[in-house]
C-alpha positions, 0 to 999 in steps of 0.5 A: 500500500502506498501512502502520500502526503500533501507535498507529494501531491503538490509535486505530482500536480505541479509536474504533471506526473502521471501515476500508474498505481493507486496512492492513498491519502487521509481525509485531512490530506484530501482537504489540503489537496482540494485547496491545491487543486483549486489554486493550480486549477487541476482535477483530482488524479484518478490514482489518488484515493481517500483511504476511507474507501478501502474495505480494509480500513479500520476507522475506529483504530484510525481515530484512536491513533489520530487522537494519540498522535494529535496529543503527542505532536505539536506543529499544528494550528487550529486557527490556520487549520495546518499540520493535521495532514501530518498527524493523520498520515502518522495515524494512518501508518500506525493503523495499517501496521496494526491491521497487518499485525492482526492479520499475521497473528490470525493466520500464517501468511503465504510467502510474498503475500504480506503487503509492503507499506510505502510512504512518500513524504518530503518533509524531514520533520514528518519523516523523523516522526514517522520513523519514531512511530513505526520504525523500519516496518514501512519504507519511506521515500521522498516525493521526488521518487514517486 
C-alpha cells in the first residue's frame, strides 16, 4: 500500500506526473489537496484515493491513533487549520501496521503475500516522526521518487 502526503501531491500536480498505481491519502490530506487543486486549477488524479474507501480500513483504530498522535505532536494550528495532514498520515501508518499485525497473528501468511507499506513524504520533520512511530516496518521515500 502506498501512502502520500500533501507535498507529494503538490509535486505530482505541479509536474504533471502521471501515476500508474493507486496512492492513498487521509481525509485531512484530501482537504489540503482540494485547496491545491483549486489554486493550480487541476482535477483530482484518478490514482489518488481517500483511504476511507478501502474495505480494509479500520476507522475506529484510525481515530484512536489520530487522537494519540494529535496529543503527542505539536506543529499544528487550529486557527490556520495546518499540520493535521501530518498527524493523520502518522495515524494512518500506525493503523495499517496494526491491521497487518492482526492479520499475521490470525493466520500464517503465504510467502510474498504480506503487503509492503510505502510512504512518500518530503518533509524531514514528518519523516523523523514517522520513523519514531513505526520504525523500519514501512519504507519511506521522498516525493521526488514517486
